[in-house]
C-alpha positions as CSV (number, residue, x, y, z in Angstrom):
1,M,-5.8,-24.5,-16.1
2,V,-9.1,-24.5,-18.0
3,G,-12.4,-25.4,-16.6
4,R,-12.5,-28.9,-17.5
5,E,-8.6,-29.5,-16.1
6,R,-9.6,-27.7,-13.1
7,Q,-12.5,-29.8,-12.3
8,R,-10.7,-33.0,-12.9
9,A,-7.7,-31.5,-10.5
10,Q,-10.4,-30.8,-8.2
11,A,-12.3,-34.0,-8.3
12,R,-8.9,-35.8,-7.9
13,L,-7.8,-34.2,-5.3
14,G,-11.2,-33.6,-3.5
15,Y,-10.3,-29.9,-2.8
16,A,-11.8,-27.0,-4.5
17,L,-9.1,-24.8,-6.5
18,D,-11.3,-21.7,-7.0
19,P,-11.6,-20.0,-3.6
20,T,-9.0,-18.3,-1.6
21,H,-6.2,-20.3,-0.2
22,T,-3.8,-20.4,2.5
23,A,-0.7,-22.6,2.1
24,A,1.0,-23.8,4.9
25,V,4.3,-26.2,5.2
26,V,3.7,-28.2,8.4
27,W,6.7,-30.1,9.8
28,T,9.0,-31.3,12.9
29,D,12.7,-31.3,13.6
30,D,12.4,-33.8,16.0
31,P,13.2,-37.4,15.2
32,D,11.3,-38.8,18.1
33,A,8.1,-36.6,17.6
34,D,4.6,-38.2,17.4
35,L,3.7,-37.6,13.5
36,H,0.2,-37.8,14.1
37,Q,0.7,-34.1,15.6
38,L,1.5,-33.0,12.1
39,D,-2.0,-34.2,10.9
40,R,-3.7,-32.6,14.0
41,A,-1.7,-29.5,13.3
42,A,-3.4,-29.5,9.5
43,D,-7.0,-29.7,11.3
44,A,-6.3,-27.1,13.2
45,L,-5.2,-24.7,10.5
46,A,-8.3,-25.6,8.8
47,A,-10.3,-25.0,12.0
48,A,-8.7,-21.7,12.2
49,A,-9.8,-20.8,8.9
50,G,-13.5,-21.5,8.8
51,G,-13.7,-25.2,9.2
52,T,-13.4,-26.4,5.5
53,P,-11.4,-30.0,5.5
54,P,-7.9,-29.3,4.3
55,L,-5.8,-30.7,1.8
56,S,-2.8,-32.4,3.4
57,V,0.0,-34.1,1.2
58,L,2.4,-36.1,2.6
59,A,6.0,-34.4,1.4
60,S,8.0,-36.6,3.9
61,A,7.5,-38.5,7.2
62,A,8.0,-35.5,8.7
63,T,6.7,-32.5,6.4
64,R,3.0,-32.1,5.4
65,W,2.1,-29.6,2.5
66,V,-1.1,-28.5,3.6
67,W,-3.8,-26.1,1.8
68,V,-7.2,-24.7,3.4
69,H,-9.6,-22.2,2.2
70,G,-9.6,-18.9,3.5
71,R,-7.2,-17.3,5.7
72,P,-6.3,-19.1,9.1
73,D,-6.5,-16.6,12.5
74,T,-2.9,-16.9,13.7
75,D,-3.9,-16.4,17.1
76,R,-6.0,-19.7,17.3
77,V,-3.1,-21.7,15.2
78,R,-1.0,-20.2,17.7
79,A,-2.9,-21.9,20.8
80,A,-3.6,-25.1,18.7
81,L,0.2,-25.5,18.5
82,A,0.6,-25.1,22.2
83,G,-0.6,-28.3,22.4
84,L,1.7,-30.1,19.6
85,P,5.0,-29.0,20.9
86,A,6.9,-31.0,18.4
87,V,5.1,-29.0,15.2
88,R,6.2,-26.0,13.4
89,V,4.1,-24.1,10.8
90,A,5.3,-22.0,7.5
91,L,2.3,-19.7,6.1
92,G,2.2,-18.8,2.7
93,P,0.0,-15.6,1.8
94,A,-3.9,-16.0,0.7
95,G,-4.5,-16.0,-2.9
96,P,-7.4,-16.8,-5.0
97,G,-7.7,-19.7,-7.5
98,V,-5.1,-22.1,-8.9
99,D,-2.6,-19.1,-9.0
100,G,-3.3,-18.6,-5.4
101,F,-2.8,-22.3,-4.6
102,R,0.6,-22.6,-6.3
103,R,1.9,-18.8,-5.3
104,G,1.3,-19.6,-1.7
105,H,2.8,-22.9,-1.9
106,L,6.2,-21.6,-3.2
107,D,6.0,-18.7,-0.6
108,A,5.2,-21.3,2.4
109,L,8.5,-23.5,1.2
110,A,10.4,-20.2,1.0
111,T,9.6,-19.4,4.5
112,Q,10.4,-22.8,5.8
113,R,13.9,-22.7,3.9
114,M,14.6,-19.4,5.7
115,L,13.8,-20.3,9.0
116,A,16.1,-23.6,8.1
117,G,19.0,-20.9,6.9
118,L,18.7,-18.9,10.0
119,S,18.7,-21.7,12.6
120,S,15.1,-20.1,13.7
121,A,13.2,-22.3,16.1
122,R,10.1,-20.1,15.6
123,R,6.9,-22.1,15.8
124,L,4.6,-20.1,13.6
125,T,6.0,-18.1,10.7
126,S,3.9,-16.4,7.9
127,Y,5.6,-15.3,4.7
128,D,4.1,-11.9,5.1
129,E,6.2,-11.5,8.3
130,V,9.7,-12.4,6.9
131,E,9.4,-11.7,3.0
132,L,12.2,-9.0,3.1
133,V,14.2,-10.9,5.4
134,A,13.5,-14.3,3.0
135,L,15.0,-12.2,0.3
136,L,17.9,-11.1,2.0
137,T,19.0,-14.4,3.2
138,R,18.7,-16.4,-0.3
139,D,22.4,-16.2,0.0
140,P,23.3,-16.8,3.8
141,E,27.1,-15.9,3.1
142,H,26.0,-12.6,1.6
143,A,23.4,-11.8,4.2
144,D,26.1,-12.9,7.0
145,R,28.6,-10.5,5.0
146,F,25.5,-7.2,5.0
147,V,24.8,-7.7,8.7
148,T,28.2,-7.8,9.9
149,R,29.1,-4.6,7.6
150,V,25.7,-2.8,8.4
151,L,25.6,-3.6,12.2
152,G,29.1,-3.7,13.2
153,D,29.5,-4.4,17.0
154,L,25.6,-3.6,17.4
155,A,25.1,-7.3,15.7
156,A,26.7,-8.9,18.9
157,A,24.6,-6.6,21.2
158,P,22.4,-7.6,24.0
159,A,18.6,-8.2,22.3
160,E,17.2,-5.5,24.4
161,T,19.6,-3.1,22.6
162,T,19.1,-4.5,18.9
163,E,15.4,-4.8,19.7
164,A,15.3,-1.0,20.4
165,V,16.7,0.1,17.7
166,R,14.4,-2.4,15.2
167,V,11.4,-1.2,17.3
168,F,12.2,2.3,16.9
169,L,12.7,2.2,13.3
170,A,9.4,-0.1,12.7
171,E,7.8,2.8,14.6
172,R,9.0,5.3,12.0
173,C,11.9,6.8,14.7
174,N,8.8,7.6,17.0
175,A,10.6,7.0,20.7
176,S,7.3,7.6,22.3
177,R,5.3,5.0,20.3
178,A,8.4,2.5,20.7
179,A,8.9,3.0,24.2
180,E,5.3,2.1,24.7
181,R,5.4,-0.9,22.1
182,L,8.5,-2.3,24.2
183,F,7.0,-1.4,27.8
184,V,10.0,0.6,28.9
185,H,10.2,4.4,29.9
186,R,11.0,6.6,27.1
187,N,14.3,7.7,28.7
188,T,15.5,3.9,28.7
189,L,14.6,3.4,25.0
190,L,16.6,6.7,24.3
191,R,19.8,5.4,26.5
192,R,19.5,2.2,24.4
193,L,19.5,3.9,21.3
194,A,22.3,6.3,22.3
195,R,24.2,2.9,23.0
196,A,23.5,1.5,19.6
197,D,24.6,4.7,18.2
198,R,28.0,4.0,19.7
199,L,28.2,0.4,18.6
200,L,27.4,1.0,14.8
201,P,30.0,1.4,12.4
202,L,27.9,4.7,11.1
203,P,25.4,7.0,13.1
204,L,21.7,5.4,12.7
205,A,20.5,8.5,11.2
206,S,22.7,8.1,8.3
207,R,21.7,4.6,7.1
208,P,18.3,3.7,9.1
209,L,17.1,1.6,5.8
210,D,20.1,-0.9,6.0
211,V,20.2,-0.9,9.6
212,A,16.4,-1.7,9.5
213,A,16.9,-4.6,7.2
214,A,20.0,-6.3,9.1
215,L,18.0,-6.0,12.2
216,E,15.5,-8.0,11.0
217,V,17.8,-10.6,9.9
218,V,18.9,-10.9,13.2
219,H,15.6,-10.6,15.0
220,W,14.6,-13.9,12.9
221,R,17.7,-15.7,13.9
222,E,16.3,-15.5,17.6
223,R,14.8,-18.3,19.2
224,D,11.2,-18.1,20.7
């Protein structure tokens, strides 16, 4: 977009396109929700990013496409959503200029689609958290086959077992750090890992990357 076109677009939108943006999809699944909560959530996103007024587009009665300058503090957004119980937010990555405006919006939409495909009820999700899962679940049937093939009986194990393996792998197989992160004794973690190894089709050590990816899909299917 050349300078004059960008200026016209900015004037039409009432929103500067040159700074760094974060795009969001703000929506509700509740047919009885107070839709004013969506507008309050857009304002909360802007406040958490520094206070510049947001650009909010009515995508549908129950959905707003939102852009804010900067990157919102997710702790502040999460706190604001506690008072807006019907609202859910998917955030794209921050990016500068027109390309950041466009790319961030597409990634926020991809995040929302992923959550819908996994029937996840998470209230606040960023693309940075779920990029791998979004790629894996573009074809839901293929994703289901991948999870079943890689995890076997572990896919249906209690959450404490699957989460033990997920965190252990995320901590680069460091049992002490994983146990600290899970707030459990190291021996408890090791027992859960041994139980998981018995449930997996192949030992965890033989395919840790595949197991980590499959467990991320399982993790994002879980409800808050």
